[in-house]
N, C-alpha and C positions, 0 to 999 in steps of 0.2 A: 819800165818806169817806175816812179816812186809808188810807195803804196799808198792806198786811198783806202776810206772805210763806206761799206754799202750797207743802207738799212733795207733789211731784206723781211720782210712780214708773211710771206710764204703765198701771197696773193700772185694774178699773172704779172703785173705789172712789174713788181720789184724782183720777181724771179727772172722777168725777161732781163730787166736792168744786171743784174749780176751777172748773165750769161754774156751779155753785151760789154759790160767794162772789160770781163776777163778777156773777151774776143779782140781787145783793144790794145793789151799786152798789160793789164794793170795786176799788181798783185793784191787783190783786197782785203781787208780785215772787214767780216759779217758781223752785223749786230742785229739781234731779233727782240723785240721785246714782249714779254708776257705779263700784261695789264688785267688777268683775269677776263678777259674778252670771252664773248660767249662763242665766238667762232676757232676755237682752241686748233681745231684742226690744220689752221694755217700755220701754226708753227711748226706741226710734225712736216707737214712741206717743205718747211725754210730747212728743215734739219736734214730732209732727203736730199736735197740739193746740193748742201753745202758740205755732206760727207763725200760727196760726189767730185766737188769743185774746187774747194779750198780746206786749208789747215786749221785756219784760225777763225772760229765762229762763237760768239758768246751769246747767250741767252740773258738776258737781264730779267729779273722780275721788278717790275715796275706796279704792285699791287697796290700802292699808295694813288697813284690816277683813279684806280677804279673806286676808292674810297672819295676822292674830290670831284671828280668828274661824272656828273650826272648824264646818261645817255643810254640809250636802248641797246647798245654794244655792252655795256658795263652792268646795268640793272635788268637781272631777268623778270622783274614783274612790270617792265615798261615792254610794250609790244613793238617787235619791229615792222615798219611799216610798208606794206606792199604798194606797188605802183612803179611808176617810170622813176629813174634815177634823179632826174632834174625836177621832179614834182618835190612843190614846198616841203611836205610829208617826211622825206627823206632826211629833213636839217634833224629831226629826233635820232640820226644816228651819228650825228657830229659829236667827238669825244673833246670837251671844251680843252683847247690850248695843247692837244695832243703832238701833232709834229712839233710845236716848238720845243717841248717836252724831250721829245725824242733825238731830234737835230741835237739839242744842246750835252745829251749824254754822249750822242756819236761824236761832236766835236771834240768832247774830253777825250774820249777814247783814239781820235786823231792827233791831237796834240801829245798823246803818252807814246803812241806809236809811231811819230813824225810823218805821219800821212800829210799828203798836198791837198786833200777834199773829203767831203763828206758826200755822198749822192743819195738822192731819193728819188721813189718812179712818181711824183703826181705828174698828171697830165691834163689835158684841157676839158675831159670830161668832170673833174674835180671842181673847178671854179667856181659854177654855181652854187654848189650845196656847201663846198666846205672852204671855210675862208683862209684856213692856214695851209693849200693848195695854190692860192691865187700868186700871179707874177709879182705883185706888190709885196708879199708875203716873203717869197723867195730873195728878192732883191734886198729888202730890209735884213733878211737874218744873213745873208751875203755879207751886207757890209758889217755886222754884230761879229761875226766869227773872224772877219779880218783884223779885229781891233781886240779881240778877247784875248789874245797871246801874242808874244813878241815876234812870232813867225806866221805869217799869213796863210789863213787855210779858207778853202773856198767853198762853197755851198752849190754843187752841181745838180739841175733838175732838168735832164736831156729831152725827158719827154714832156715839158711843161705844156706844150702847144701841139702834142700831138694827140691822136684820138687814141681810143683803145685797139680799134682795128689796125690802127698804124703800127701800134706797139707787137699786136700779133702778126703781123707781115715782118717786123723785125726779127719774132720772137721762131719763125718757120724756117729763116735762113741759118737760125743758130741751132737747129733741132731741139728747140724747149719742149721737154714734157709735159705738156700742160695737164695730164691726168694727174699729176703731181703738183697741182695748186688749189688753192681753196679760195673763195669769192664771196659764198652766201652768207652774209650776216646772222642767222638763225641758228648756226652751230648745231644744225641734227645730221642724224645720221646719212642724208642725203641731201644735196641742194635742194632747195626748194622750187627757183625758177620763176618764184613771183617779188621777190622784194627787191628793190631796185637795183641792187647790187647784181642779182642773177641777170635779172632784164638785159642789164646794161653788158655783161659779159656775152649773153646769147647774142645780142643784137651785133657786138662785134666780128664774132666768130660769122654771124651772117655775111655782114657787109666785107669781112674778108676772105669770103668764100673758101673757108674755113669747117671742117667738124668739130664741135666741142667734144673732148673725149668723157667729159664726165657724165655720170647717171643722173638723171633729177627724179623729184617725186613725181608720182603719176598725176595726171591732169595738168601739168604745167603746159606754157607755149611753145616749149623747145620745136624748133626745126631743126634738126639735122642735115646739115649740108654736105656734098661730097667735095674735099678739097685738098 
C-alpha cells in the first residue's frame, strides 16, 4: 500500500493506531509533536515504539503552541483537574486548536512524502471535552485537506466512534506493549490515577478485562484485573 502519515503522541490510542495501520500493510511515516507539554514521558513512549516499528519518525518542536495556547497541559501554574474524564472541569486540559495545528503539519509531511492519508487517534470518549475530536471536525478537516494540494489527501480517524476499551481490545490482538504508553496529564514520575485521563484509562482496562501494566501512585482507585 501507499505510504501514510500517522500522528503518534505516545498515548495508548495513537500507539495502538500505529500498530493497527502497520498490520494493514501500510508503510507509515510517523510524526510526534513536542509542545512542551507537562507529560513529556509520552514522547519517550512514542520513540520506543517507533524505534521498533518504523524507520521514519519525526519529532517536531512545536513550542510556539505552548506560548499561544493556555491550558493546564501547557502552563505549570494551572492545576490539572481531577475527576472523571467527561466532567466539565476537564475542559481545562483542552489545548486550543492543537489538533488542527498538528494535523495541518502532518498534512505538509504527507504532501512532501506523497502519502495518501493522515491518521490520528481520536475516539468516542474525546467528543464531550475536546472539540477537535468531534466527527464534525474530522469531516471538515478531511474536506480542507483534499483541497489544500493538487493531489487529494484524506484524514482518517478509524477509532472515532470506538471507546477506549474497544481500542484496547484491538491492541491486545496486536500485542501492543501498554507498559510503554503514557496517559497521565500531570507528568510526574508515576501516573497519578486521579486525573480524568488516568481514570478513563483505568476504566477502559477494567471494561476490556485487561490489566494495566503501569504503576500508579499510592492511594489511587486502581483495580488490577487479570486478562
